C-alpha positions as MATLAB code, in Angstrom:
seq = 'MHELSIAMCILDAAEEEAEKYGGVPVAAVHLKIGDRSGVVADALSAAFELAREGSPMPACRLVIESSEGTELLVSALEFAD';
ca = [
      -5.360  -12.084    8.669;
      -7.051   -8.816    7.794;
      -3.731   -7.353    6.652;
      -4.056   -9.260    3.363;
      -7.407   -7.643    2.571;
      -5.933   -4.246    3.516;
      -2.969   -4.855    1.192;
      -5.302   -5.796   -1.646;
      -7.366   -2.634   -1.092;
      -4.201   -0.505   -1.102;
      -3.142   -2.021   -4.430;
      -6.617   -1.535   -5.898;
      -6.643    2.118   -4.843;
      -3.143    2.676   -6.248;
      -4.157    1.078   -9.540;
      -7.251    3.309   -9.767;
      -5.133    6.389   -9.105;
      -2.573    5.327  -11.723;
      -5.349    5.016  -14.295;
      -6.234    8.670  -13.698;
      -2.717    9.533  -14.875;
      -2.809    7.439  -18.027;
      -1.721    4.160  -16.477;
       1.654    5.369  -15.229;
       3.117    2.554  -13.101;
       3.137    3.077   -9.343;
       6.640    2.499   -7.984;
       5.751    2.834   -4.292;
       2.869    3.401   -1.930;
       3.687    5.400    1.213;
       1.551    4.457    4.165;
       1.232    5.940    7.637;
       0.193    3.420   10.311;
      -0.761    4.521   13.796;
       0.371    2.417   16.723;
      -3.259    2.035   17.838;
      -4.684    1.291   14.373;
      -4.959   -2.446   14.945;
      -2.750   -3.105   11.909;
       0.548   -4.956   12.365;
       3.091   -3.294   10.068;
       5.211   -6.425    9.560;
       2.148   -8.514    8.740;
       0.947   -5.853    6.304;
       4.351   -5.767    4.600;
       4.324   -9.536    4.166;
       0.731   -9.496    2.919;
       1.563   -6.686    0.475;
       4.395   -8.783   -0.984;
       1.951  -11.633   -1.598;
      -0.842   -9.425   -2.945;
       1.321   -7.525   -5.398;
       2.492  -10.735   -7.091;
      -0.981  -11.273   -8.515;
      -1.589   -7.632   -9.311;
      -0.841   -5.396  -12.295;
       1.874   -3.791  -10.107;
       4.265   -6.625   -9.216;
       7.210   -4.257   -8.633;
       5.375   -1.778   -6.408;
       6.974   -1.201   -2.997;
       5.257   -0.439    0.291;
       6.921    2.247    2.423;
       5.573    2.318    5.978;
       5.891    5.195    8.405;
       4.869    4.522   11.994;
       3.011    7.168   13.926;
       1.067    7.651   17.102;
      -2.669    7.375   16.857;
      -5.215    5.275   15.052;
      -4.670    6.295   11.435;
      -4.107    4.033    8.483;
      -3.445    6.480    5.694;
      -1.940    6.358    2.218;
       0.187    9.467    2.435;
       1.771    9.413   -1.032;
       2.226    7.492   -4.253;
       5.473    7.387   -6.182;
       5.046    6.996   -9.911;
       7.692    5.311  -12.070;
       9.618    7.405  -14.566;
];
């Protein structure tokens, strides 16, 4: 299940970005997934739920937008207030 390793990489990247802003918590990661990317959105969502439990961001949400193409792109981060 490569979606779990993708989810862990997404969380790692979000954590690194949060550190650039003084450790502000990330509330949500917005992700664009192309229909030909080879990534199953439902599997990634489930894997993200598992991965975040053991991360410094246990409340972080994953917001997925489907698109045409092959992209797998973090399109935005939402920071907590």
